[in-house]
C-alpha positions in Angstrom: 2.8 -6.6 41.6 5.9 -4.6 40.0 5.9 -4.4 36.4 8.9 -2.0 34.7 8.6 -0.2 31.6 10.8 -0.9 28.9 13.2 1.6 27.4 15.0 -0.1 24.4 15.2 -1.6 21.4 12.6 0.7 20.0 10.6 -1.8 19.3 10.0 -2.6 22.8 9.8 0.9 24.3 7.1 1.9 26.6 5.9 -1.7 27.1 5.7 -3.2 30.0 7.5 -7.0 31.6 7.9 -8.8 34.4 11.2 -7.4 36.1 14.3 -10.2 35.3 16.7 -11.2 32.2 18.7 -13.6 30.4 20.6 -16.9 32.5 24.6 -15.8 32.1 26.8 -18.9 31.3 27.4 -20.9 34.4 24.4 -19.3 36.3 21.5 -21.0 37.8 17.7 -19.8 36.8 17.7 -18.4 40.1 20.9 -17.0 40.7 19.9 -15.4 37.4 17.0 -13.8 38.7 18.2 -13.0 42.1 21.6 -11.1 39.7 18.6 -9.1 37.4 16.7 -7.7 40.1 19.9 -6.8 41.6 21.1 -4.9 39.0 17.8 -3.8 37.7 16.0 -2.6 40.6 19.0 -2.2 43.2 17.0 -5.0 45.1 17.6 -8.3 47.1 14.6 -10.6 46.7 13.5 -14.0 48.1 12.4 -16.3 45.1 8.9 -17.8 45.5 6.8 -20.2 43.7 6.7 -20.7 39.8 4.2 -18.2 38.2 4.3 -20.4 34.5 6.3 -20.1 31.0 6.2 -19.5 27.4 7.9 -20.1 24.6 9.9 -17.3 22.7 9.9 -16.7 18.9 13.8 -17.7 19.1 14.1 -21.3 18.9 15.3 -22.4 22.3 14.3 -19.3 24.2 12.0 -19.7 27.0 10.9 -16.8 29.3 10.1 -18.3 32.7 8.2 -16.0 35.8 8.6 -16.8 39.3 7.0 -14.9 42.1 9.3 -12.8 44.5 8.9 -10.8 47.3 11.7 -7.6 48.1 13.8 -8.8 51.0 16.0 -5.8 50.9 16.0 -2.1 49.2 13.4 -0.1 47.5 12.7 -0.4 43.6 14.1 2.1 41.7 14.9 3.2 38.0 18.2 1.3 36.7 17.4 -0.1 33.7 14.0 0.9 32.9 11.7 4.5 32.6 8.8 3.4 34.9 8.4 1.0 38.0 4.7 0.3 38.6 3.3 -1.5 41.0 -0.1 -3.1 39.7 -3.3 -4.8 41.8 -4.6 -7.5 40.3 -7.3 -5.1 38.9 -5.0 -2.8 37.1 -3.3 -5.8 35.5 -4.6 -4.8 32.0 -3.9 -1.3 32.7 -0.3 -1.0 30.8 0.4 -2.4 27.4 2.7 -5.8 28.2 5.4 -7.1 26.1 3.8 -10.1 23.7 6.0 -12.6 25.6 4.5 -11.5 29.2 0.4 -11.9 27.8 -0.2 -15.4 28.8 1.5 -15.1 32.1 -0.3 -11.7 32.9 -3.5 -14.2 32.3 -1.9 -16.7 34.5 -1.2 -14.0 37.0 -4.9 -13.2 37.0 -5.8 -16.5 37.9 -3.4 -16.8 40.6 -4.5 -13.7 42.7 -7.8 -14.4 42.2 -7.4 -17.8 43.6 -8.7 -18.5 47.4 -5.7 -20.5 48.0 -2.9 -18.9 48.7 0.8 -19.5 47.3 2.9 -22.4 48.8 6.0 -20.5 49.4 7.8 -23.4 50.9 
């Protein structure tokens, strides 16, 4: 799993997150995710099944995370100051953004499951 370390805002600098970003007016969530991965990581992705979602502190804001596969390019630092591939046993090795915590727990459960993800 690829994790990215934030540089800003200062309150969150040094914390780790799932790559992605905000949905812009006129685009779907999947379009936004693909665009953000191009802008922040310089990669093209195939979007897979959803991991889950968490309500954020701002009213009406929701963090939604999907699984994805890189189909072109290699992740590079554009908007973050570090990137790290984490295996299931390494998920607790980095300080996650508070909103990402419940999804990290969900990811751990999915990775431990004997049932493979359905990418159909």
